[in-house]
C-alpha positions, 0 to 999 in steps of 0.5 A: 141507440144503434141501427144495424144492417136492416136499417142500412139495407133499407137505406140502400134499397131506398136509393135503388128505388126498390119496393113491392114487386110488380104484379105481372103474370107469366104464361103459366099464370104465376107471378113474375117480376124483373130480377132487377126489382127482386134484387134491387141494388145488386147490379150496382154492387156487382159492378164494383171490382170483387177485390173492393167488395170482398169484406161485405156480403149482400144477400136478399130475403123475400117478404110477404105481409111484412114477414119473411116469406119461407116456403116459396119456390122461385126460378130465374127465367132468362130471355133465352128461356133458360130456367135456374132454381133460386132456392129460398131457405127457411128464413126466406133468404135467397140462397143464390142470386143472379149474376151481373150478366143475367141482371143486365140481360133483363132476366125475370124471377118467377114465383109459384104464387098467383100473379096478384100475390103481394111480395117484396124483397129486402136486402141484407148487408153482412160483414164477411167475418166469422164469429170468434172470441178474438180478432186482429183489430186491424182486420176489423178496421179494414172491414168497416172501411172497405165496406163503406168504400164499396157501398159508396162506390155502388151508390154512385151519384147517390153516395152522399145518401148511402149509409155509413157503417160506424163499426161492428157489433158482436151479437150475444157477446156479454163483454169485451175489451180492446188491447193496445200494443203497450198492454193496456186495455179498454172495454167495448160498448155494450149495445145493440144486443152485443158489444160494439167495436168502433174504429174511431173510438179505439185508434191504435188497438191491436186486438179485440178480445170477447168474453165469449164467441158471438152468435153473429157479427153485424154492422153497427150504425150510430143513430143520428 
């Protein structure tokens, strides 16, 4: 069995002490919450140099009653009064997140909901890889290794508790093989709704070839 980005995000959010958003009313009567609570762990992640986190994407989704909260309007409210819309797509995912400077300046997020509305947020971790039918295996190894380094660096003193990505899962791909420089091949594991590439299982591989283009690429974590 495997765990994917949802479990990884949950682990990181736990490290960042994020939970249900506090119920605070704005002057207009709507719900507001500190941006650092809505986007938990983002400040630490953005402090990692961009070149060291270029292979991993962190995004956030708004939650309500245990489900993605689509159709909610959110606005970033800075201490100087500046307001910036934070669009939320049909799956509840924020299409924009605050900058490091805005987070550090104690910006808040306002929602077009009553102050007592119970909301939460969840962090999503995605590898920066486009779905394709064939990959350079070295690129996949680099994605896993660099993502793990970025997560550990952002976690800081809690790095030992941070999730460790064991590989990548190609969602919706029925089968696939790794190809080695001598022309030999080895089949990929079928698991987690797709096929899985684990660097430690295919050392020295040069290419990864899938039977069809996956619907998405996700991280893979072995269940401990």
